[in-house]
N, C-alpha and C positions, 0 to 999 in steps of 0.2 A: 504494499499499500504506500510505497514511497512517493507515488504521484500525488497523494493527498497532502498538500502543503498549505491549505487554507489556515488563516489565523483562527483561533478558537473563538469565533464570534457567537457560537451557540452556547458558550459557557457564561453563566451569570457571575459577574464580579463578586468575589467573596465566597464562592462555592466551588467545589471540584467539578470538573467536567463529568457529564453523565457516564462516560465510558470508564471513569476512574472511581465512580461511586459504587461501593460494594453493597449497601443496604437500600432497600426501597420501602417506603412507608405508605400506608393507605391504599394500596392496590392489591391486597391479598386475593380478592376475587379474580382479577385478571391473571395473576400468577397461577392460581389454582386451576383455572380453565386451561391454560397452556400445559401445565404439568399433567393434567388428566388426559389430555389428547396425546401427550408423549408416552406416558406409561401405559395407556390403553391401546397403543398401536394405531391411533387414528390421526397421525401427524398430517397436517395440511401443509402444502408447499408455500402458500402465501398467507401472511398474517398482516392485518391492518390494525395498528394501535391508534386509537382515537381518544379524544378528550380535550379539555381546555388547555391552553398553554401553561407550562410550568408545574403540572401535577405529577410528572414522573414518567411520561411516555418514553422519552429517550433513555432514561435510566432502565426502564423495563426492557426496551429493545436490546440494550447492551448486556443486560443480565441474561436474556435468552440466548444471545449470541455466544457469550462465554460458556454457558451451560452446554449448548449443542457442540461447540468446538472442543470442549474438554471431555465429551462423552467417550467412554471406553467402547471400542468395537465389540460386537457380539462375540461371545466365546465361552469356554468352559469356566473361566475365572472372572466372568463379568460381575461387577458389584451389584448389590440389591437395588431395586428401583429407588430412585431419588424421592425425597419427601419435600424438597424445595429446590429453588433454582440457584442456590448459593454455590460458588466455586471458591476454593481457598485462595486468598490473595497472593500466596507465594506459588501458585500453580503456574507453570510456564505459559499457558494460554493467557492467563490474566496479565502477565508481564508483557506479552507480545501485543495483546489487544490495547493495553494502555499506551504502548509506544507506536501504535498503528503499524505494526510490523508483522502481523499475522497473515500469512499467505493465503489462508482459506477464508478470509474475510474481506469484503469489499464495501467501502463506504461511498455512497453516492450523495453528493450535496452540491450546492451551487459553487462554481469555480471562483477562485480569487484572481482578480485581474491585477497582477503585480505592477503593471505599468500605470494603471489609473488608480491603484491603491483602493480598490473597492470590490465588493462581491458582484458577480453577475446577477441580473435580476431574475433569471430562471435557471432551472436545470435543463441543459440542452440535450438533444438527441444523441450528440457525440458521447456524453457520459453514459447513457444507457447502452449504446452500442459497444462500449468497452466490456460489457458483461459477456459478450460472445467469447472473447479470448479468455476471460476469467473462468468461465465454465468449461472451456476446452482443456484447461490445465487439470491434470489428474491429481487427486488427493493422495498423498504418499501412504496413508494408512486406511484409505477407503472411507474416511469419515465425512462429515458434513461440510458443505460450503455455504457460507452465509452472506447475504447482501442486506445492508441497511440503507434505506432511502429516507433521508432526513432533510426536508420533509417532502412527501409526495405532492403536497399542494404546490410546490415550486416548479413542477415539471411543465414545460410547454407542450402544446398538443402533439407535436411529433415525438417527443420523449415519452409521453403517456401512451401513445399507440405502440411504440417500440417495446415498452415494458409489458403492455398487454399481450403481445405476441409471446413473450417469455412465460408469462403466467398461464397462457393457454397450452404451452408445451414445455413444462418445466424440466430441466435436467434432473437426473436421478440424484437423490440425497442432497438436494439443494433447498435452501430456506430463504425466502424473500420476506423481509420485514419492512413494512411501509409505515412511517409515522405521519399522521395527518391531524392538523388542528381543525380543518374544515372539510370533512369527508364528503359533504354534499357537492363539493366542487370537483371531485374526482369523477372519471368516467364510470357510469353505472356498471359497465362490464368489468372494470378493475375491481370495484367493490364486490361484485358477485363472485369473483374468483379468489377472494381472500376471506379468511375467517377473522371476524372482528374481535379485538380485545378492547373493551371500553374502560378507560381510566377516569375515575371520578375525582371531584374536588375533595380536599382534606378538611377534616374537622380539627378542633383545637388540640386534641391529644396527639393525633398523627402529625399535625403541623409542628407541635413542640418537639417531637422526636426527630422529625426531618430537619428542622432548623438546628437542633443540637448536633445531629450527625454532620451537618455542613459547617459546623463551627460558628454559626451566627448567634449573636446574643440579642435578646429582646425582652421587653417587659411584659405587657399584657398580650399574651399569645392569643387569647380568645378574640380580642378586638382586632388583632392583626390578621387572624384567619378570616374574619368578616370583611375587613377592608381589602384584602388580597383576593377575595373570592375563592378562597381555598387553594390558591396556587402558591406552591413553595417558591417558584421562581420569582413571582411578583412580590411575595413577602420579603425575599432577600433584597430585591431592588428597593422596596420601601424602607427597609432597615438602612441600607446604604445611603439613601437620600433623606433620611429622617422624615419619611412620608407620613407616619402617624401623627407627629406634631403638626405638620402642615395641614393634614385633614382636620385636625382639631381647630386650627385657625380658620379654615374654610367654613366649618360648621358654625363657629362663633360669628363670622361675617354674615352668612346666609340666614342666621336666626333673626337678623334685623329686617329681612324682607317682610312685606313689600315696600318698606321705606328704608332702602339700603343705606348703610353707614358709608357715606362717600369718602371720608378721610381714610377709613380702613380699607376700602376698595382700592383707592389709589395707591396705598402702600403695598398691597398685594400685587397690583399690576406692575408697579415700578420694580418690585423684587424680581420680576421675570423678564425685564427689558434687556435688550442687548444680546450680542452673540455669546458673551461669557455666561449668560444665564439660560441658555437653550435647554439644558437638562432640567432646570427647575420649571421652565415653561411647559415642557412635555409632561412633567409630573403633575402640575396643576391641572392640565387638560385631562389627564387620565383620572384624577381624583374627582373632577367635576362630572365626568361621564359615569364614574362609579356612583356618585351621589344621585344622579338622575336615574340610574338603573334601580337603585335602592328605593327611590321615591316611587317609581312605577310599581315596584313589587309591593310596597307598603299599601298602595291603593287597592290592591287585590287581596293581600294576605294579612294586612295590619302591620303596625310598627314592629321592627325587629326585636327579638327577645334579647339578643346581645348587641350592644351598641359598638360601632367602630370608633366612636369618639363621644365624650360626655355631651349630653343634650341632644344627640342625634335623633333618638326615638321620638322625643317630643316634637322636634322640628318636622320630621317626616310625617308624623301623624297629623300635624296641622296643615301641611302643604298638600298631602295626598289622602284625604279622608274617604275617598270612594273610587270606584272603577273609572268614572269619567275623568277624574284628575289623573289617575294612573295612565290613561291613554295620552293625556296632554304631555305628561313628563316623558313618556316613552317616545313620543314623536319628537319632542325637543332634543332628546339624547341623540337621535338619528340625525336630525337636521344640523345641530350645532357641531357634532363630530365631523360631518361631511364638510361644513363650512370652514372649520379650522384646517382640516387637511388640504382643502383647496387653497386656502389663503397661504399656507406654508409652502405649497408647491410653486406659487408665483411670488414668493419672498415678500409677502406683506409683513408689516411691522408686528412682531409678536405681542407687544404691549397693547396695540390697538385691537388685535384679535381677542386678546384676553378680556379687555374692557368690554368689548361688544358682547362677549359670552356672558359675563356677569350681569350686565345690564339687561340682557334678554331673560336671564333667570328672574330678575326682579320684576320685569314687565309681565312675565308669565304668572308669577306669584300674585301680583296685583289683580290680574284678570280673573284668576281663580277665586281670590278673596271676594271680588265684586259679584261673581256668579253665586257664591255661597251666601251672599247677603250679609 
């Protein structure tokens, strides 16, 4: 795999890369489903690992890859059936996989353009066609050959069709593992030729264990699990950027709606102005979108039992008392998100975009309050 020289842009800062992560939390059901197929002699050649970003899909893919590559060939002295997917960290396969030097494993991902210093926007058909020579190589011990596509969502149409042909006529003892954040975007024929392993969001207990395993330190894990939507990857990003404190500031500001605290609004906007504060701007936008999603959910299900910040449940209950309000906030989440992305694509001033976003929230809160009398 020496051709895979991409920077580790799929690794969350502050956490080990998924291929170097030995333990997986919160996905026992998905692991058990794969292990049952393996031990029951019902191994499928194509597996589609789905679920939200950051919940452990890639970690599961690499666990499966190590497990299959370390499998002892059938024989008189074969070990008893495995009870989990763990492989000892000092196993030669683990060391080779961590170094991307395992000859029976192929990683397909977007190429890194060394000249332009950026990733390609798609996985090209050239990358999928490389699998032909990969599968032509004989395995020295007759073992498995494994392909990980991370993520399958990135394939262009030609690449998707080329992969489909492989799935239709898979080589013997080959395993193709596709990671997908948005499986509905894949070809239906690709989905139909793979067995799906669905990864779910993590609750507070699993979140705490996963963060501890990644060496991340946090305070209120229950609130962090809420704010991150149960995504470990997002939780670590929030920790790195002090996102919980920022969300608390945002809740305190929005609590003044529909008569928005203008001085506080301007301080928030100014804190995200300029190129040096792009990361903070992106974080504020994500937090606003998360707030709108939680407002929409509140209108249907009621205020959250666990708050992501002090005072959040009361604010959400006031802003989204019913299903009609839920629809308003859900529509606003879609329109504001699209407007911000469009504005950033044409290099509009981030501060102006953020101010417009917050004022739109205030305008919507005023309209709902007037409707409710």
